[in-house]
C-alpha positions as YAML, in Angstrom:
chain: A
units: angstrom
residues:
- id: 1
  name: MET
  ca: [-37.52, -17.17, -9.81]
- id: 2
  name: GLU
  ca: [-35.45, -14.89, -12.53]
- id: 3
  name: HIS
  ca: [-32.16, -16.57, -14.37]
- id: 4
  name: ARG
  ca: [-29.64, -15.19, -15.30]
- id: 5
  name: GLU
  ca: [-26.82, -17.10, -17.89]
- id: 6
  name: ASN
  ca: [-23.53, -16.53, -17.67]
- id: 7
  name: THR
  ca: [-23.45, -15.43, -14.30]
- id: 8
  name: ASP
  ca: [-20.81, -16.08, -13.04]
- id: 9
  name: GLN
  ca: [-19.22, -14.15, -16.16]
- id: 10
  name: ARG
  ca: [-21.60, -11.13, -15.32]
- id: 11
  name: ASN
  ca: [-20.60, -10.83, -11.88]
- id: 12
  name: THR
  ca: [-16.36, -10.99, -12.78]
- id: 13
  name: ALA
  ca: [-17.31, -7.85, -15.45]
- id: 14
  name: ALA
  ca: [-19.42, -5.73, -13.64]
- id: 15
  name: GLY
  ca: [-17.58, -5.83, -10.42]
- id: 16
  name: MET
  ca: [-14.40, -4.93, -11.99]
- id: 17
  name: GLU
  ca: [-15.90, -1.82, -14.37]
- id: 18
  name: ALA
  ca: [-17.41, -0.83, -10.89]
- id: 19
  name: PHE
  ca: [-14.17, -1.21, -8.78]
- id: 20
  name: THR
  ca: [-10.77, -0.01, -9.36]
- id: 21
  name: PRO
  ca: [-8.00, 1.81, -8.06]
- id: 22
  name: ALA
  ca: [-8.48, 4.76, -8.82]
- id: 23
  name: GLU
  ca: [-12.04, 4.53, -7.40]
- id: 24
  name: ALA
  ca: [-11.30, 3.15, -4.59]
- id: 25
  name: ALA
  ca: [-8.95, 6.10, -3.83]
- id: 26
  name: HIS
  ca: [-11.72, 8.53, -4.35]
- id: 27
  name: ALA
  ca: [-14.06, 7.53, -2.15]
- id: 28
  name: PHE
  ca: [-11.85, 7.13, 0.54]
- id: 29
  name: ASP
  ca: [-12.58, 9.08, 3.93]
- id: 30
  name: PRO
  ca: [-13.08, 8.40, 7.69]
- id: 31
  name: GLU
  ca: [-15.77, 6.34, 7.42]
- id: 32
  name: PHE
  ca: [-13.64, 3.83, 5.40]
- id: 33
  name: LEU
  ca: [-12.28, 2.25, 8.79]
- id: 34
  name: ASP
  ca: [-15.13, 0.41, 9.45]
- id: 35
  name: LEU
  ca: [-15.50, -2.84, 8.33]
- id: 36
  name: ASP
  ca: [-18.78, -2.47, 7.41]
- id: 37
  name: VAL
  ca: [-18.84, 0.19, 5.40]
- id: 38
  name: CYS
  ca: [-15.99, -1.43, 3.78]
- id: 39
  name: ARG
  ca: [-18.84, -4.58, 3.40]
- id: 40
  name: GLY
  ca: [-20.83, -3.15, 1.79]
- id: 41
  name: TRP
  ca: [-18.48, -0.73, -0.78]
- id: 42
  name: ILE
  ca: [-17.23, -3.50, -2.08]
- id: 43
  name: LEU
  ca: [-20.33, -5.24, -2.10]
- id: 44
  name: ASN
  ca: [-21.99, -3.17, -3.36]
- id: 45
  name: ARG
  ca: [-20.28, -2.13, -6.74]
- id: 46
  name: ILE
  ca: [-19.65, -6.22, -7.34]
- id: 47
  name: HIS
  ca: [-23.07, -7.11, -7.48]
- id: 48
  name: LYS
  ca: [-24.37, -3.63, -8.84]
- id: 49
  name: ASP
  ca: [-28.37, -5.73, -10.25]
- id: 50
  name: GLY
  ca: [-28.03, -7.55, -6.73]
- id: 51
  name: ALA
  ca: [-28.15, -10.47, -5.14]
- id: 52
  name: PHE
  ca: [-28.16, -13.42, -7.13]
- id: 53
  name: CYS
  ca: [-26.51, -17.38, -6.77]
- id: 54
  name: PRO
  ca: [-23.35, -17.48, -9.18]
- id: 55
  name: GLY
  ca: [-25.09, -21.21, -9.55]
- id: 56
  name: CYS
  ca: [-28.05, -20.74, -11.62]
- id: 57
  name: GLY
  ca: [-28.74, -17.20, -11.48]
- id: 58
  name: SER
  ca: [-32.20, -17.25, -9.35]
- id: 59
  name: SER
  ca: [-32.74, -14.01, -7.37]
- id: 60
  name: ILE
  ca: [-31.90, -13.53, -3.91]
- id: 61
  name: GLN
  ca: [-34.71, -12.57, -2.15]
- id: 62
  name: ASP
  ca: [-35.80, -14.36, 0.77]
- id: 63
  name: GLU
  ca: [-34.91, -11.65, 3.92]
- id: 64
  name: GLN
  ca: [-32.47, -14.68, 5.44]
- id: 65
  name: ARG
  ca: [-30.16, -15.38, 2.99]
- id: 66
  name: LEU
  ca: [-30.05, -11.74, 1.41]
- id: 67
  name: THR
  ca: [-28.95, -10.83, 4.82]
- id: 68
  name: ARG
  ca: [-26.53, -13.26, 5.05]
- id: 69
  name: PHE
  ca: [-25.25, -12.49, 1.67]
- id: 70
  name: TRP
  ca: [-24.45, -8.91, 2.05]
- id: 71
  name: SER
  ca: [-22.34, -10.25, 5.16]
- id: 72
  name: GLY
  ca: [-20.31, -11.70, 2.79]
- id: 73
  name: LYS
  ca: [-21.41, -14.89, 5.10]
- id: 74
  name: ARG
  ca: [-21.77, -18.29, 3.44]
- id: 75
  name: LEU
  ca: [-25.38, -19.45, 2.05]
- id: 76
  name: SER
  ca: [-27.26, -21.78, 0.13]
- id: 77
  name: CYS
  ca: [-29.45, -21.17, -2.79]
- id: 78
  name: PRO
  ca: [-32.92, -22.34, -2.91]
- id: 79
  name: ALA
  ca: [-33.61, -22.58, -6.10]
- id: 80
  name: CYS
  ca: [-30.44, -25.00, -6.85]
- id: 81
  name: GLY
  ca: [-28.75, -25.31, -3.36]
- id: 82
  name: LYS
  ca: [-25.58, -24.29, -4.44]
- id: 83
  name: LYS
  ca: [-23.56, -23.13, -1.53]
- id: 84
  name: PHE
  ca: [-21.48, -19.60, -1.73]
- id: 85
  name: THR
  ca: [-20.96, -16.56, -0.48]
- id: 86
  name: SER
  ca: [-21.27, -13.01, -2.08]
- id: 87
  name: LEU
  ca: [-17.56, -12.52, -4.12]
- id: 88
  name: THR
  ca: [-17.90, -16.62, -5.49]
- id: 89
  name: GLY
  ca: [-17.80, -16.51, -8.91]
- id: 90
  name: THR
  ca: [-16.38, -12.52, -8.62]
- id: 91
  name: PHE
  ca: [-12.96, -11.75, -8.83]
- id: 92
  name: LEU
  ca: [-12.30, -11.42, -5.96]
- id: 93
  name: SER
  ca: [-13.51, -14.44, -5.16]
- id: 94
  name: GLY
  ca: [-10.97, -16.54, -3.40]
- id: 95
  name: SER
  ca: [-8.88, -13.85, -1.91]
- id: 96
  name: HIS
  ca: [-9.67, -14.46, 2.39]
- id: 97
  name: MET
  ca: [-8.91, -11.26, 3.19]
- id: 98
  name: GLU
  ca: [-11.25, -9.46, 5.01]
- id: 99
  name: PHE
  ca: [-13.43, -6.20, 3.25]
- id: 100
  name: ARG
  ca: [-10.76, -3.51, 5.01]
- id: 101
  name: ALA
  ca: [-8.05, -5.32, 3.18]
- id: 102
  name: LEU
  ca: [-9.67, -5.82, 0.19]
- id: 103
  name: TYR
  ca: [-9.96, -2.13, 0.69]
- id: 104
  name: PHE
  ca: [-7.40, -1.06, 2.27]
- id: 105
  name: LEU
  ca: [-4.93, -2.78, -1.20]
- id: 106
  name: PHE
  ca: [-6.99, -1.21, -3.93]
- id: 107
  name: LEU
  ca: [-6.48, 2.28, -2.17]
- id: 108
  name: SER
  ca: [-3.01, 1.46, -2.68]
- id: 109
  name: PHE
  ca: [-2.61, 0.69, -6.02]
- id: 110
  name: GLY
  ca: [-4.72, 4.01, -6.69]
- id: 111
  name: GLN
  ca: [-2.13, 6.63, -4.37]
- id: 112
  name: GLU
  ca: [0.06, 4.32, -5.80]
- id: 113
  name: MET
  ca: [1.55, 2.91, -3.20]
- id: 114
  name: GLY
  ca: [4.44, 0.56, -3.40]
- id: 115
  name: THR
  ca: [4.18, -2.80, -2.80]
- id: 116
  name: THR
  ca: [6.86, -3.39, 0.37]
- id: 117
  name: ASP
  ca: [4.86, -0.30, 2.26]
- id: 118
  name: THR
  ca: [0.91, -2.60, 0.73]
- id: 119
  name: ALA
  ca: [1.73, -5.90, 1.83]
- id: 120
  name: LYS
  ca: [3.28, -4.56, 5.11]
- id: 121
  name: ARG
  ca: [-0.67, -2.50, 6.22]
- id: 122
  name: ILE
  ca: [-2.55, -5.24, 5.13]
- id: 123
  name: GLY
  ca: [-0.14, -8.33, 7.17]
- id: 124
  name: CYS
  ca: [0.65, -10.09, 3.24]
- id: 125
  name: ASP
  ca: [2.94, -11.09, 1.94]
- id: 126
  name: PRO
  ca: [4.68, -8.78, -0.50]
- id: 127
  name: ALA
  ca: [4.03, -11.38, -3.46]
- id: 128
  name: THR
  ca: [0.68, -11.76, -2.31]
- id: 129
  name: VAL
  ca: [0.60, -7.77, -4.01]
- id: 130
  name: ARG
  ca: [1.87, -7.96, -6.15]
- id: 131
  name: ASN
  ca: [-0.34, -11.12, -7.60]
- id: 132
  name: TRP
  ca: [-3.19, -9.52, -7.24]
- id: 133
  name: ARG
  ca: [-2.04, -5.69, -8.87]
- id: 134
  name: LYS
  ca: [-0.67, -7.78, -12.43]
- id: 135
  name: LYS
  ca: [-4.63, -9.31, -11.49]
- id: 136
  name: ILE
  ca: [-6.18, -6.33, -11.34]
- id: 137
  name: GLU
  ca: [-3.93, -4.86, -14.31]
- id: 138
  name: GLY
  ca: [-4.54, -7.71, -16.52]
- id: 139
  name: MET
  ca: [-8.55, -7.28, -16.35]
- id: 140
  name: LYS
  ca: [-8.76, -3.48, -17.56]
...
């Protein structure tokens, strides 16, 4: 088993580097209306190095666990038993937003769409959009 130290930090920093509003705006096309496309685009940028346990850093190699990981579903680490999803330990951890809404949020930032308009389109409170904007700007 491969071990990674400071996995949470690595995922947060690497995920943010590879997932910017400008990149989301540049990548957008009609395929992004599909949930699987949005989820894949987001997760492949956050986890460029592959699937790892955010607790112990072990590589996830079991086919069933890999399917759950890349589908955004909850799984457990075979090495340490930690339960997690592919967003655990990343800057998107705890977002509770569907992947298309997350993608649209970043797309709206890249297109400089207003807070109220963005909130209406993704079905959330404008304060949520403002909080995400502050979070993303703070990570630059």
